[in-house]
N, C-alpha and C positions, 0 to 999 in steps of 0.2 A: 501688127497681132492678130493671129489668127485665134477667133472664138474656139476651143477642143470642145464645149458642151454642146455644140449643136451639131446634132447630125446631118454628115453628109447624104447622098443622095443610094451611095450605097450602104447604107448601115441603118437605111430606113428601117422597122420592124412587122409585122403581120402581127393585127390583132385577132387574138384567140380568148374564147367564149371555153371556160372549162367549169363542168357540172359534177360537184360533190356533193358525195353521200356520206354519213359518220352516222354508223348506229353503234351501241354496245356490243361488247363483244358476249356471247350466249353464256358462258359462265357468268355474267354480272347480274343483279335482281337489278329489277326495271321499275321502280313503282307508278314513274308518270304511266307510265305504258296497262301495270293493275287500277288505274285509276280509270284510264280510258276504258278498259275493258270493263269494269262496273257501271260506268254510264252507259257504255253502250248495252250492257245488262239490261238497265233499267230503263232505257229507251224502246226496250221489245227486238232487241238484234242479239238473241239465245242461241243464235249458231256459232254465233263470234266466240273461239276457244282462248285465242292471245293476243295481244298485242306488247309490238316493242315502238317506241320512240326512238327516231333521232332524228338527226337534222341534215336540213339540203342548201348549200350554199349554191352559189353560180358566181365566180370570179372572172373579170374582163383583164387580159395583161397584153402587153407587148412581148415578142419573143423573137426571136432570128428564124426559128420554124418550129415545130409541133413536140420534135424533142427535148426542145429548149423550153420549151411552156411545160410540156409536159416533167420536166424535172423542177421545174420552180414549184408548179403544186404540190408535186411532192413534198416539196422543204417546207411551204407553208402550212403542208399538213401535219408533216412530221414534228412543229416545233409550236404553231398554233392552234390551227382550224382543228387536230384531233387529239386527244388524251393518250396515247399508244397504250397506258396500263390498262384501260381501262377501254376504249373503243377502237374500232377496226373504219377503215375508209374505204372508198374505192371512185373513180372519176372518169369521167371521159375529157375530152381535150378537141376541139374543133375551130375553125378557120372562121372567122365572126365575119358577114358579110358586111359593107359600108352604106349606113341605112343615111335615107334623102336623096 
């Protein structure tokens, strides 16, 4: 009996690194950004006129190719990492080099 859960050499995936940026849509108020702006002004950075706060995530995943990795990341963002009602996102995906 063959173990079908163990990948064969042909099924070995490449490791990819996705860098994801999630930001509030422009029409959404950003109280956290306003608080940062106030703090910057209190520290003397009076030339700053606006601050928007967002999230940055790095996700390492295995996928057959870059298109598959991008598709998986898009689904992750749409289903969990970003709230599509109030947030926008963009990402890059690149092959992750092995370390060591």
